[in-house]
C-alpha angles and dihedrals in degrees: 000000000000134000121220110209123187108219134195127190115218135178127242093279096046101263113147112243099190144004121288111270133188126240123192114212137173119228093251093057117110116242091245088073085081089065092050090053092048091053089055093050102041108117096187105078092208089069096060098079092043095055093089122147089222094060108024117096117214117209126193110208117223109210099021119238123241111243110254143161119306093259096045092045091052092051093049093049094048088051089062091067094217110211120188091193091070107095117248113270098030111137111258140124088272119037118204111228130212109237096222094052120102123260091232091065092062109028140044132177091257118080096027107112113197095232096050135088109245104176137031123203106202119199120211123245110273091254090058096046120119088230087067091046088053089068088069091068117076116227119180125229123211123205113232129227094344091301117154093210112023116085142165123224105237120237132201087231105069092186094063112110123239119272136202128229117278116257092253093053116199125183093240090055092051092058104030109040108095116246095003116147115221144149130253112234096167094107086080090064089064089051093049093047091059080094118057090217131025138171109193140171114210120189130190135154122273117293098013097123102266093138092047092054090048089053088051091055092047093051091049098048098037111116091207091064095059094107090052101043094115092045091054104036106012095110096037126088095256091050089061093040104036121183126220090255099062112130092351101114140067111238122229113184128191128179122190096183093110098046113106127189096201085119110028095203092049089046091057090049092050091045093058091043091051092050091051093049092051093045092048090053091046092054092049093048094047101033092121091061097041104040131170094046111195118239115252094023089135114069105210092206100042123043092182091061088047090053093052091048093050092048090050090050092050090052093045091053091051094246130135129218140222105203118198120191114187124198092000092170101046098100092060101025092059090057095041090056098040099039111008096182093053091042091055091050092051097039099087093049094047093046092048091049094050092046097050097036101039125359098047088053091050091045093051088059093054110127090013118060095348112067100163131019127187119185122186131195148126105244130036092234094150095040096123094051094042090054089056091054100078096205097056118080132182109228103166093106097049116114096228092058098046094108102044088106126029135035128280122227091254091051092050090051092051093046092048094050092050097043093046096037092133091059124087114266091243091057091048091053089051090053091051090056090050091050090052091051094048106029110020139075102081126141119171098194132047100231091212116113123168090345094306114120120216120192110244121205114249116240135208128220101253098205092054093046091054093044092050094049093047091051097052100092095062094032090243097139112176108249097197146044123258098296098239094065101063103019092057100034102049097051089046090053090050092053091056091058126087108256100246093041097050100099100041094041094050094044091049090050091047095049091047090051092047091054093044093243101109109129110249092236097156129150129217086207120061141163114046129103087242089063089059091051097051099036132061120252088242090055091054090049091050092049093054093046092049099049092044089055098247095119129029141184122288122226092260090061095227104081141049129231139180103267100221147348096269093056092045094054095045095046092051096044092047089052091048092050092048092054098039092049087063090051091052090053121235094225091054090048092052091048092049092051089050090053089049090053090052089047093059089055088052098050094259128123095172096092093049092049091049097051093044090054092046095045097043090051089078097046118105113261091241089059103037094040094061096040111149132192096264093049093047092049095044090048090056093045092049089066094041091053092065097051118118086249102036117225119263091212118141123201125224099006108195125229128187100228105164121035093188096054130084122239090258094050107050107294091133136035131183138225107219094220134005127182105201120216146148097245109016127027115186112205116191131195116193128204119190125192116189124224089246091054090050091047091050089053090064101030106034096160100037099089126229114345123244121241089251091054090052090048091053091048091050090053091051092050090054090058101043127101124234090259092052092047092051090051093058121108123235124209118212135177114247106209092195097054094028093227141098118267131180144213138170125271085236088062090053088051092050092049091050092048091052092048097050091048090052092048093049090054091053094044090049088068091064122219117010120247135192089273104028134059118234147116113343106176125113091210093067126058121199115211120196093221106082147058105225120177116226112220113200116206133181121201119186121193119199107199089327087285110078106051121187126183137180140178098230106181145337129214132191118229137187091229141083116216121216133182115243119213132356126309 
């Protein structure tokens, strides 16, 4: 038996921080499993470090609350008057749970409506967070290989191997996680503090460490951290060269990464709500410096008025602020990249709203309450308005700030040598060359001023460097950038081009960038219709590519170039896919997928195999070559979802297959895709073999394949018969023996056949019981009033290119199977 709990994360004052999400638990699970699930699902990276079992409060709602809009949900939660001082178990509308207690003691299947919120995870105020308490414990940092910036966090366990920063970064993580290798960027604080007051905008591409540097500034300036200054910064550059402004300011932090303007009215409501939540937390955290705090200082209906009142209070109490604004551009950048025409229409309204309701208020406090301001983002979408606010200056392009985010060549070399210290030096040097080819080549300023050229240090993409190093052991080197960069930027660029000129204009731009001769026609202002009128289309294209990190400055400081081979290949293949998809014809693709859906209901896999081969043919090799089961299935479902009669397919349907086993040891198994019905129920198991696995099957000792080798393999797969494909060998990494092994594709087919037959036998029994295996998924209801036939299919994908499919078995049941709830 499983329990499906709908969970919502809220902040310390009851404001929802995400959408409601489901968690499936078994009765013997401890309640703290909810926190582990939340950490996996949290989209906002700033939540990760705060989802700590020691500081999160778990509330069981009784009665449960119907799911509602963000605003209505917030009002309902605040009406509960959550009080952490009430002991767990005391009768109230929201019962505080002990994390080590079992789920079965608090929940049962009855009384858990599907469309209600059952559990709240409440984060503490930032001042109460265990990440802040961690500052109280001193942890030493050791410089590596005579580097001035690269260090390793010392651990009590000297045998522990070196680690790399987590993908979501975080300043606390870079100084507190034992054995982590990281870089010291605090020398830039000394540079910034050359001015007593500053108000700067700093832009960099996605996932370059902007938020982490902002957190570094906040930790340094925060007055509350004064007792812990040496613990936090003692071994870093700024700890040895402190400025007069250390721990002298109150910190006010905003993040606009979660604000969407899909609905402009709802956006304005959420904006004011977000401001009030942040300001409430600020007053709680800094009450000792601002007392007495007047009643009614927060206007529940107008966050802008609240902001003005708080700034006035800070000035009145003789305090000064550091204001950090993270992802300032996200509300408009996300639309400009996904739907440029709509983004341009909305831009003026969004910019005007932000200026009147937020930035003008902040700017008016410059030199008064606001001493220092740091704004991060990707695109200069408010450039025009910022330029009119005298206090706010864009500094991203200035030479002295080039290295605030990213890794230098020397830093990459030091990190590589330390992380791969058990490898021979020759192998390490080879890795360094590969990192340069895939991750290096970036300059974020031209270095040419008044005709005088200044050499600018080349930077590496930090996220890619860490991902490549972490993937070395199993030879699973990432073959692409973080997906958002190229997949969003290239289609956006295409939409700015006149239809007939798309291909030649893009190709000309691409070839110029490859040769390093693309004119550096980039704007510090982007986003409005007026920009389109006064700038060339090519200039707009260049601006998008530059700010998304797909082109960078050349050494001469007057041109742009593609930074490295990985970017070059992905940009071109994304362009090729975008244009060829049009040639294939979206309507014809949708029709073919509809026919494939019908075919599964009629005992035929041929149509599905055919459209997958046709469709995948136009995908870039980097995408199709690493196709996994989840991606293949979701790709199919994405087309079925837009049919006139949307598919009823359900992914990962769970079956209880072994009553005697634990969850970790085979108690459950899953059917990759099920289409419920009263008469026919197709059940599909997918197997996906990547191009690299197929290459390894034939070249076990040859190392990682080149892109050309994978291209040749893909061509061969397109020509081979089913018999030839089944005879191929597959290489796979055995984590137990730490070596590559191999088997035949025919063996993969046989294993899949055996699995689907076993699963059909279990599913034939209907719903599971305490004594009998069966279906155990709340999304499917078995009704004892039918005679549905289960059709068991196996689909095997070889590098996304050779697709094989079979109807394996069929079984008659006494049940009908119906989908429960919406898609």
